[in-house]
Steps between C-alpha positions, in 0.01 A plus 500: 500500500313651796245343733278767660300451819250773586384509861167671565492643851344807657586415859845654486831333574356330810271283291789410271709389798206299641482310173870492428528120505218469249669749265829308512316169456330623181830618354690182590230277352433692181794723404762345267850531643627574149299823475525833670235535771331837538264573790263795486216617720152638423469778608872564451748537783580852378137611521481382861829640630501748790727583790293269718539188289827529303676282756233231473504489121880496511473194724268330247747555216800390706327180616399414144857537377648313797251212479500451121827650379712185534286318244348773285610822330241714682391860450234664717347783302378813677286575193396218268641510150184455293703395198554167677235233456359376830583133568318455829274705729471446873198669657568556869162674529348153504735373767338388826511801729512273807768269364773429758813519288762543774654770282661798678315810380633754745777737393714696744523844349840668475569872472611438141176322409371802312513663159787731399536724199862402433669173603848362425685171524809325359651160429689281258187325370685214335274219376183655638363268768230486767694718745543770234130489413403545864743790540387673179130447572541626855648825366259538210184448706604792727564733205256761367714701258853369436715199588878539470695173462880490500649191336852408609768576243802289410746665740286397800480131415855391581436322832186315394508123462541389137508862387604381152153352450305813598283611213602810301381832643262568211333161547457559874352847445266358237393220735406751772322722248301213351391371841391840634318577175328163513383562857334797336480781754462840340813671633817644347789253499855639534732203453871553446851375582664597830881507528519551875297363795285815520390599151224763463370427851740757650434780252129490414310733736159363396560151637304406812550126556762237425414129482764238584541165669627391840852462360506844338354697794844633596544629148165680520610661828828608335300667226308702757829607656618628161169679446534666838849624407353650185214665683234271347203347682529155656346208315257265667660153489283198422676162516356170386584168662731263313329209327616151594625292206303175521706361210840555661739233366784509748713702741663687212165669432338769711209424729301785343396519138791668327644561156832344606322171565324532164837550332649195675214290361595573141853363547537203270182593311483603138538875457549515124415255222779292347737694277450257209317182411656156554515201267566195718658313213768759424673543835460587867280764655772740615465715810762760579553520876674815617552724802756718673787390717384306809141492378485122540442431131745208484344323798159564342624345178600188689148478645358495145760242404369269776147560372601378153653789306828484317749756631777683317736705720605782267718655768716184508510493121662842518806341659509227237460734206867599485685178582851462351486427128153649455425762233360725774830500686682596182263793453560613858879498456469685169281767662664539843855369452711221652478666843161333555660154484650303788821297460299184434311662211172546682331837549633706787159613626650754741700667222204494262273642769736785568467602135130464442356615834687829487377588152142433386601504136743219566233305686272539198773356275541202734127433502482520121763225484376270779120532498443351151712195596307451823174524307622235253610264778171553688305415187695176462439400860130582470473277195677216680265532798200498262625188328539332838135561583479851650220691326566812708851644537600789724793723408644628831669825395581815695535704178209337315340832410816706458635244253168482312481125560142548618404567140547129432295393805132414516479663841707707747480413868654749742616435858523797736576601859507851650822694440597497867450122520722448197770718652486306829528170316798613292683623810444169678546266204789667316673665794463842340465836669159667495635765261628234261167321510315823429719573199436152363124535531499853359703388196228255400161536336237591760235259623234738373638498146524119501144467626367715218555220251451205738242236416523388864674637809633313805638621834729313739463750785317264734540141625605237241157335529338813357745507206420133439126575489566773240703255289242222528217737414681628192601151385149359544354790307753477220474126446121534487525785248744302285302178542805308616 
């Protein structure tokens, strides 16, 4: 659903700025927060644009996004889409000309406050937010013929916070395309993936201006250096100010509006619907909790246990699965020989490890013997916990997905930390070398692959209090959903 406000004004951007508070007041009092809010002007912004006022109209758009974007999904259209039904009309022509509004109407013109034939810009554009809209609108309003947008490809995302939760490239490109199309300025859009920090900006001779932010200004300068090396003209650089995040939730989030903060806010939230329905009378609601080495999944599981969940430690069950006298131990001896036994009849884990970790086919045979027994034991423990009053049971399992145990779960919850953090933890906790820690991490399923099937994701990168908030948020949501 879309709520459209048309603003009638012939006094240019100055009159809009003089009445800015009234515009925001109308939107806040009448626009539903559940609907997309579109703001258009009559006559249109596009019909009024010139070199003398592009900076002023850009200021209007930026202030509307900055003032309303934390509460509403706002789009300021340069040309009204007449297929949309008008919800409200605000006639600034009837506004009191002598009204003292205390609004700042002056605009300090910059050398880049003009129209260009060809403009370019770049970014990750994950979970399109107010900062992105300001950046994109700032570029688009200065463009007469074509706007080139480079969207960061996978190989440039490695150092970003919670990179596993960044939207797929196609979704990010589509989000940029949809927004720019919705703004509705009649220019050619060239939107594509970039696999290096420069993209088409250093090879396209037609480009005249690049739009960035305060934090990417150095990158814009580097692009001009590359263009100079190639004998191309220098680009004018227009940088927008960063937008303060008024909803910042803690020191782990950035002070500016950012996608990394947006990603941190979905930790513990539902990302995918439950894998299957639950009958309360037949058994527990089972959540598979998994993560790589040193991800903090076991400590997270204990947090949920304190909140009321039953907890099954599948990693510990792995040690119990082949106790002396068990059928599983007999199968191991039959497959790998007596050399895997110690003198007391227990499994010699070092000898068994030497066999299976040097040959993947042997490791597969071991897993085919042990995993079904762990699954059986976990099922028994889950039933016991259910009978003792636990409606929700977590299976803490490092190989939950690899062993296909997640197929029997109602949900999969994944705990992650950055690769370098996991390596540091393994070195400190297990007294391993950095190389050994790297090999361990690289031998496991990646965080990104785990997150692809996760119903919820958690991260233990920051202070314990932040992890606790994620756990409490998830538990509160789940118990409400399950009506417990």
